[in-house]
Structure formats: structure tokens, C-alpha cells
N, C-alpha and C positions, 0 to 999 in steps of 0.2 A: 504493500500500500504506500509505503514511503517513497519507493521508486516511481510509482505512478504519480504521486503528488509532485515529485521533483520534475518529471517530464511535463506535466500539465502546467506547472509554474513557469518553466522555461519556455514552453510553447506560447503562453500568454505574454511573457515579457518580450520575446522575439517578435511576435505578431504586432503588439502595440508599438514597440520601438521602430519596426519597419514601416508601419503606416505613418507614424509621427515624423520620422526622418524623411520619408517620401514627400509628405505634405510641406515640410520645411525646405525641401530642396537640398538636403544635406547629402553629399556624396561626391565631394570634390576630388576624391581619390580615383574616381572613374574618368578616364580620358578616352579620346578617340584611338589612342595607341594601346589602350589597355589599362592596367592598374598602376597608379603612382604609389610605390611601396612605402616611401617615406610618409606621404600624406595618409596612406591607409593605416600605418602603424600609429601615427599621432591620433587619428580618428578613433582607433580601437582603444588606445590608452585612455583617452578622455571619456568615452562612453562606458568602457569596462569599469574604470574606477568610479565613475559617477554612479553607476547602478549599484555597486557594492556599498558606497558611502551612503546612498539613500536608504538602502536596506538596513545599514547599521543605525542610522538615525531613527528609523521606524521600528527598530527591534523591540523596544519596550512596549510600544503600542500593539504591535502584532502579537507579542507574547501574551499580553493581557487579554486580547480579544480571542486569539487562537486557543489558548488553554483555559480561558474563563477564570483567570486569576483574580482572587478577591484580595485587595490590598488592605493590610491592617493599618489603618490610620489611627484609630483609638482602640487598643486592646479591649475585647469584650469579655474575656475570661482569663483564667490563670495560664492556660496553655498559650494563648496568643501573647500574653504579657511576657511569658518566659521566652517565647520565640523572638519577639521584638527586642527584648533586653539582650539576649544572646547575640543576635546579629549586630546590635550596637556595640557590644563589648569587643567582638571579633573585628569589626570594621575599625574601631579605634586602635586596636592592637596591630592591625595590618597597615595603619596609616592612610586610610581612605575615608571619604565622606560616607555618611550614613546612607545605605541603599534603601530603596523601598522594599518592604517585606510583604510577601503575599503567600496565599495558599490556593492550590487548585485541586479540584476533585478528581482523584484517580486512585484506583485500587493498587496500582503498581507503586512500589517505593522508589521515588525519583525526586530530583530537584534540578534546578537550572539557575544560571545567572546570565543576565544580558544587560545591555545598555551601551551608550555611545562613549562614555568616559568613566574613569574610576570614581568620580564623585557624583555620578548621576546614573546609578545602576539599579537593577531589580534582582532580588534574590527570592525565589519562590520554591516551596516544597509541596509535595503531594500529601493528600490526606492519608494515603496508604503508607507513606514514609513515617508520618507521625504515629500511626497505629502500630506499625511493625517494629519500630526501633525504640530503644530507651533514650533518655535525654542525652546521655554521653555520646551515643552513636549519632543522634541527630545533630548535636553540636559539632561533631567531626565532619559531617556532611556539609553543614553550613560553613565550616572552616575551609573545606574544599572549594565551595562556591565563592567564598570571599577571596580565596587564592586566585581563582580565575580572574576576578575583578582587579585585584592588586597587581597581578602579572600583566594586565592589559591584553588578555587573550581575545576579547571581543574585537578590539581595534586591530590587533595583529592579524587575526583570521580574516577580517574584512579586507585588509590591505592585500593579503595573499590572494583572496578570492577575486579582488579587483584585477590583479596582474594576470591571474588565470583566465578571467573573463576576456581580457584584452587579447591574449594570445590565441584563445579559442576563436574569437571574432576574426583575428588576423588570418589565421591559417584556413578557417572556413571559407573566407572570401577568395583566397588563393585557389582553393579546391573548386569553388563555384566558377571562377573565371576559366580554369582549365577545362572543366566539364562542359561549359558553354561553348568553348572553342573546339574541343576535340570531338564531342558527341553531337551537339546541336549545330555545329559548323557556323557559329556566329563569330565573325572576324573581330568584332569589338570586344567580345568576351564578357558582356554583361547584359544579355537578353534574359528571356524567361528561364532558360536553363541555369543561368547564374543564380537567380533568386531561389529556385527550387533546390539546387545542389548546395548552396550556402546554408539554407535552412536545415537540411538533413545533416550536413557536416557539423553544424553547430550543436545539434542534438548529440551526435556520436562523440565528437571531441569533448563536449561538455561533461559527459559521463566519464570518459577516460581521464580527463584532467582533474576531476573531483578526487581522484586517488591522492593527488598532491595535498589537497586540503585535509583529507582524512588522515594522511600520514602526519601532518603537522598537528592535527587535533589529538592524535594518540600521544605524541610527544608531550603536549601541554598537560595531558591528564596526569602524567607522572609528577610534574611540577605542582599541580593543584593538590595531588595527594600529599606531597611533602608539605605544602602549605597547611593543609588540614592537620597534619601531624605536628607541625611547629606551633600552630595556633591553639590546638587543644591538647593532643598527646598522640604519640605513635600507636599506643595500644588502642585508643578510641578509634583512630582512623582504620586500623586493621580490623577491629571488631565490626565497624560499619560496613566495610567491604565484604567481610565474611557473612554478615546478615544479608547483604545484597546477593551474594552467591547462592544463598539458600532460596532466594526468590527469583533467581535468574531466568527460570523457565517462563515467567510471565511476560506477555508481550508489552512492549512500550506503547504508550498512547501519545507520545510527544511528536509533533510534526517534525519533518526532516530538518527544517532550518533551525530547530531548537536542540536537536540531539547533540550537536557539537558542544553545547554548554551544559549538558545534563551530567548527573553523577554516574549514570549507568547507560550503556548503549546496547541496542539489540543486535545479536549476532546474526550477520547476514550470510547464512550458510551457502546460499546459491551464488554468491559473488566472491566469497573468500575474504581473507584478512585485509586485502587492499581497500575494501569498502567498509571497514569497521571504523567508526568514529572514536571508539575507545579500545584500549588494549584489553586482553582477557583479564578478568578479575583476579585469577590466580597469579598472573604475572605482576599485577599491581600490588598484591599482598606480599609477594616475594621481594619486590623492590623496597617496600617499606620495612620488611624484616631485616634487610641488609643495612638499613641506616644506622 
């Protein structure tokens, strides 16, 4: 389901962008002689980075709407008061501004952090996490998420995604021009075949290039685990991961764009380790035990 959502999202983005750019007459990289590669690279960098930055700026809004996060503005019970106080203490210890704290309804034990900068973030936990873990384990999970914020993972991942977007757009248009010339026999290289081939190439290259983002996401998980261990304790962080391992068979309900910031990721058996946003829980536990 996550892959389907990924493809549908990219389809919508490409379609809207193509229509918008056509209406605005943007496409100076296309000339009578073919593609101006320097102009194309500049074009792709601008729009690739712009799309990623816009997504980053909207990340909190999309997370709240997509996951139905209820923000704790005024704690209404002891659990909410403890959650709010714990996040405040961990944020102060990590040297960042107080994030918004929220809870979303899900039986799966999970959590995520997102936001466009360290002092304007959102940390949210699932109801399943609060039910299945003790307070020390929940605190470690919160420390993990605070670690993501303090390490600037949201911004860094967005920048990497922007560069990936740019190169996907760049090479997809080169493929489109080649197909238009070689198969559709269009001497200019940007007829109907160019737009069809470019669209298909963007879908395929986008999926392949996402392995780069997933690789980086896996590396940052180890750093976030270490942050959880430093902010709370190694024993609490290991205990939290062990509790997650016991519940690992349960499907994640988090949309694909949020999985990179969650505490646990769904194993994608059909695609292998390259498309995992998180390392195996056992590997994360071993890494913490070696500290």
C-alpha cells in the first residue's frame, strides 16, 4: 500500500508540475538543436529542490492531517501531563526548542518527529505505543525522536531528496529526448514521445533513486538510537527496541512520507533491504549493546 501511495503521489506531482510549467512556458532547456544540458541541469536543480523544500515546510501540517494527530496544548490528564513534561525535559537536555507534542490513534506502537527546523518540530506517539510500553520505554522512544530533531534529520533528508529529485528529472528528460528521436523519429527530440518517455522514466528512476534516501535514513536511525540512549539511558532504549521487536509483526499505519521519521519501519520483504527505511531491530539493539 505504501508503494502504491508513493507512485500515486509522484504521479500527481509530475502531472501538476507538467501542466503548470507548460502553462508558464517554462522549458528553456529545449532548443531546436535538442537539449541544452546546462540549462536542463539548472532547471532540475531549482524544481527538484523547490519540491523537496515545500514538502519539508508542509511536513507538520501533512503529518497532523494524514495521521489525525491530536496536539496536546493543555494536558487533560496525568498521562498527557507526563508526556508533555517528558518531551520538554528531553528537548531542553538536547538543546532544542520545545516541539509540539501530539498523539495519534493507532494500535501499532510507533512514533515520529517532523518539522522544518529544530525549534519548530512535532513529536507524536501512537496510542498503541502508550498502551504497550512502560514510561521508561516511552521516554526512550521520545528521546529517539528528539534525537532526530536535534540531529537535523528532517532538513538533511529533505536536502538529499531534493538532489535526488533533480537528478531523476535530469536523466529522465535525457531518456525522453533519446526515445523521441530514436523511436518516434522526431528530429527535435521533444515531441509527444519525449513527454511520455520522460514521465515513465521519472517513475522508474524515482523508485530506484529512493534507495539512496532509504540508505541515509537507516544510517540516521543508529544516531537517533544513540541519542535516545544518551538522553534517557542505554538500557531504556534497548528495552524499547526489544518491546518493538515483540510487536514487529504488526503492520505500520504510517504513510510512506512519515516512515523515515518513525521509530519502527515495516519490513518490505518483496523489495529487500535496499527499500527499508530502518535497519533491522536486532541490528539496532546490537549496536546499542556495543556502546
